[in-house]
C-alpha positions as CSV (number, residue, x, y, z in Angstrom):
1,X,-24.3,248.7,63.9
2,X,-21.6,246.1,64.2
3,X,-20.8,243.8,61.2
4,X,-22.7,240.6,61.3
5,X,-20.6,237.5,61.3
6,X,-17.5,238.3,62.9
7,X,-17.6,235.2,65.2
8,X,-16.2,232.2,63.2
9,X,-17.9,233.6,60.2
10,X,-20.9,231.6,60.3
11,X,-23.1,229.6,63.0
12,X,-20.9,226.6,64.2
13,X,-18.1,227.5,61.7
14,X,-20.6,226.2,58.8
15,X,-18.8,225.2,55.9
16,X,-20.0,224.3,52.2
17,X,-17.7,221.4,52.4
18,X,-19.4,218.2,53.8
19,X,-18.5,214.8,54.9
20,X,-18.5,212.2,52.0
21,X,-21.5,210.5,53.7
22,X,-23.5,213.7,52.8
23,X,-21.7,214.9,49.8
24,X,-21.8,211.9,47.8
25,X,-25.5,212.0,47.3
26,X,-25.3,214.0,44.3
27,X,-25.9,217.6,43.0
28,X,-29.5,219.2,43.1
29,X,-30.6,222.3,41.1
30,X,-29.7,225.6,42.5
31,X,-31.9,228.6,43.0
32,X,-30.1,230.3,40.1
33,X,-31.1,227.3,37.6
34,X,-34.9,227.7,38.0
35,X,-35.3,231.4,39.2
36,X,-36.1,232.6,35.8
37,X,-39.2,230.2,35.6
38,X,-41.0,232.6,38.0
39,X,-41.7,235.7,36.1
40,X,-43.9,237.6,38.9
41,X,-41.7,239.3,41.5
42,X,-43.7,237.9,44.3
43,X,-43.1,234.4,43.0
44,X,-39.5,234.9,42.4
45,X,-39.1,235.8,45.9
46,X,-41.2,232.9,47.1
47,X,-39.3,230.4,45.1
48,X,-36.1,231.9,47.0
49,X,-37.6,231.6,50.4
50,X,-39.1,228.1,49.9
51,X,-35.6,226.7,48.9
52,X,-33.9,228.5,51.8
53,X,-36.6,227.5,54.4
54,X,-36.9,223.8,53.0
55,X,-36.0,222.4,56.4
56,X,-38.1,224.4,58.4
57,X,-41.2,224.1,56.3
58,X,-40.8,220.3,56.3
59,X,-40.3,220.2,60.1
60,X,-36.6,219.2,60.0
61,X,-35.3,222.4,61.6
62,X,-36.9,224.8,63.9
63,X,-35.4,227.8,62.2
64,X,-33.3,229.1,59.7
65,X,-31.4,232.4,58.9
66,X,-31.7,234.0,55.7
67,X,-29.7,237.0,54.4
68,X,-30.9,239.0,51.6
69,X,-28.3,241.6,50.0
70,X,-29.5,244.6,48.4
71,X,-28.1,243.8,44.8
72,X,-29.3,242.3,41.7
73,X,-29.4,238.7,41.5
74,X,-28.9,236.4,38.5
75,X,-32.7,236.5,37.8
76,X,-32.4,240.3,37.5
77,X,-34.3,241.1,40.7
78,X,-33.4,242.4,44.0
79,X,-34.4,240.2,46.6
80,X,-33.9,242.7,49.4
81,X,-36.3,245.1,47.7
82,X,-38.8,242.5,47.0
83,X,-38.7,241.3,50.6
84,X,-39.8,245.0,51.6
85,X,-42.7,244.7,49.3
86,X,-43.8,240.9,49.6
87,X,-42.1,239.5,52.5
88,X,-44.5,240.1,55.3
89,X,-47.4,238.7,53.2
90,X,-45.4,235.7,52.1
91,X,-44.4,234.6,55.4
92,X,-47.8,235.0,57.0
93,X,-49.3,232.8,54.4
94,X,-46.6,230.2,55.0
95,X,-47.4,229.7,58.6
96,X,-44.0,230.6,59.8
97,X,-42.9,233.6,61.7
98,X,-40.1,236.1,61.2
99,X,-37.8,238.3,63.3
100,X,-35.5,240.8,61.5
101,X,-32.3,240.5,63.3
102,X,-30.4,243.3,61.5
103,X,-31.2,245.5,58.5
104,X,-28.2,247.6,57.3
105,X,-29.7,248.9,54.2
106,X,-26.8,246.9,52.2
107,X,-28.7,243.7,53.4
108,X,-31.3,242.4,55.9
109,X,-30.8,239.4,58.1
110,X,-33.8,237.2,59.0
111,X,-34.7,234.7,61.5
112,X,-37.5,232.5,60.1
113,X,-39.1,230.2,62.2
114,X,-42.0,227.7,63.2
115,X,-43.3,229.1,66.4
116,X,-44.5,225.5,67.6
117,X,-41.0,224.0,66.7
118,X,-38.8,226.4,68.2
119,X,-41.0,226.9,71.0
120,X,-40.9,223.2,71.8
121,X,-36.9,223.5,71.5
122,X,-36.5,226.3,73.7
123,X,-38.9,224.8,76.4
124,X,-36.2,221.8,76.6
125,X,-34.7,222.0,80.2
126,X,-31.1,221.1,78.5
127,X,-31.6,224.0,76.1
128,X,-32.5,226.6,78.9
129,X,-29.4,225.4,81.2
130,X,-27.2,226.1,78.1
131,X,-29.0,229.5,77.3
132,X,-28.8,230.5,81.2
133,X,-25.1,229.6,81.0
134,X,-24.6,231.6,78.1
135,X,-25.9,234.7,79.8
136,X,-29.6,234.8,78.8
137,X,-31.4,236.3,81.8
138,X,-34.6,234.9,81.0
139,X,-34.3,231.5,79.1
140,X,-38.0,230.5,80.1
141,X,-39.5,233.5,78.0
142,X,-39.7,232.9,74.4
143,X,-39.6,236.7,73.2
144,X,-37.1,237.7,75.7
145,X,-34.6,235.0,74.3
146,X,-35.2,236.2,70.9
147,X,-34.8,239.7,71.8
148,X,-31.6,238.9,73.6
149,X,-30.3,237.0,70.4
150,X,-31.1,240.0,68.3
151,X,-29.4,242.3,70.7
152,X,-26.2,240.1,70.8
153,X,-26.3,239.8,66.9
154,X,-26.4,243.4,66.8
155,X,-23.4,244.2,69.1
156,X,-21.4,241.1,68.9
157,X,-22.0,239.3,65.4
158,X,-22.9,235.6,65.5
159,X,-22.8,234.4,69.2
160,X,-21.9,230.6,69.6
161,X,-25.0,229.6,71.0
162,X,-26.9,230.5,67.7
163,X,-26.6,226.8,66.8
164,X,-29.3,226.3,69.5
165,X,-31.9,228.3,67.6
166,X,-31.0,226.5,64.5
167,X,-31.8,222.9,65.9
168,X,-28.2,221.8,65.6
169,X,-27.4,219.0,68.3
170,X,-26.5,220.3,71.4
171,X,-23.4,218.1,71.7
172,X,-22.2,219.9,68.7
173,X,-23.1,223.4,70.2
174,X,-21.5,223.0,73.5
175,X,-18.5,221.1,71.8
176,X,-17.8,224.1,69.5
177,X,-18.1,226.5,72.6
178,X,-15.6,224.4,74.5
179,X,-18.2,223.6,77.1
180,X,-17.8,219.9,77.1
181,X,-14.9,217.4,76.8
182,X,-15.9,216.1,73.2
183,X,-13.4,215.8,70.3
184,X,-14.0,217.3,67.0
185,X,-15.3,214.5,64.9
186,X,-15.8,215.7,61.4
187,X,-16.9,218.6,59.1
188,X,-20.5,218.4,57.9
189,X,-22.6,221.1,57.0
190,X,-21.5,222.2,60.6
191,X,-18.8,221.2,63.1
192,X,-19.5,217.8,64.4
193,X,-18.2,216.7,68.1
194,X,-18.5,213.3,69.6
195,X,-20.6,210.5,68.0
196,X,-21.1,211.8,64.7
197,X,-23.8,209.4,63.8
198,X,-27.0,211.5,65.2
199,X,-25.6,214.6,63.6
200,X,-25.0,213.0,60.3
201,X,-28.6,211.7,60.3
202,X,-29.9,215.1,60.8
203,X,-27.8,216.7,58.1
204,X,-28.9,214.2,55.7
205,X,-32.7,215.0,56.5
206,X,-31.9,218.5,56.0
207,X,-30.1,217.5,52.6
208,X,-33.3,215.6,51.7
209,X,-35.7,218.3,52.4
210,X,-33.5,220.9,50.6
211,X,-33.2,218.5,47.5
212,X,-37.0,217.6,47.3
213,X,-37.7,221.4,47.6
214,X,-35.3,222.2,44.7
215,X,-36.9,219.5,42.5
216,X,-40.3,220.8,43.1
217,X,-39.4,224.3,42.3
218,X,-37.3,223.3,39.3
219,X,-40.4,221.4,37.8
220,X,-42.3,224.7,38.1
221,X,-44.5,224.1,41.1
222,X,-46.2,226.9,42.3
223,X,-43.8,228.6,44.8
224,X,-46.8,230.0,46.9
225,X,-47.8,226.3,47.5
226,X,-44.4,225.2,48.5
227,X,-43.9,228.1,50.8
228,X,-46.2,226.4,53.3
229,X,-45.5,224.4,56.5
230,X,-45.5,220.7,56.2
231,X,-46.4,221.3,52.5
232,X,-47.1,217.5,51.5
233,X,-44.4,216.1,53.6
234,X,-45.4,213.2,55.6
235,X,-42.2,212.8,57.6
236,X,-42.5,216.2,59.3
237,X,-43.3,214.8,62.9
238,X,-40.5,212.1,62.5
239,X,-37.9,215.0,61.2
240,X,-38.9,217.3,64.1
241,X,-38.1,214.3,66.6
242,X,-34.5,214.4,65.2
243,X,-33.6,217.8,66.5
244,X,-35.7,217.7,69.4
245,X,-34.1,214.4,70.7
246,X,-30.8,216.3,70.1
247,X,-31.8,218.7,73.1
């Protein structure tokens, strides 16, 4: 199987560096800071997934990619092995869906998504136009689109259009692909093209979701409760409109 990540390394050349408007908001607890609070294997994995999926659980993104390496983490556990044991049950209880995009034994790459949110996004005419131009034969069939994405990841690495599935603004996706005469504006969590305002608003919403989730988990909240769609977040509908309007 081809190595994952040989196109620009990550979706839309994602960088840990962010523009000042996003980065200056302050630090948040990282998973390694509170992972030892959760002594049960299942809870440890649930806390990791809840943080990695915070934006999806709270309606700010349709999907996220999660990669679990087959190695011991700072908490002393191997999340790859814990996924094999507890992953399916945790995701079923969360209200999300999962598609295993690649499992090489050394790591597993997962697409975790809200069926409603991703389905609504992929049903947008503008999204289907982009996917058809990118070579997706059946952009109007949800499962066919995901199967094609899985195939491309297996043989090519990250395809440029993966940003569509992750709810990035379409202007940034087509700008990154060179399909629109848009200038590179700034580097946020992804490369931003054209008017940066809507992209930065979306990025800030993502940051808020991740920060709120990390604070919940660091305070010892039940990770099984945190790992549920719209878990007490009243802004989920508004957040979803941010990425749907980008389509």
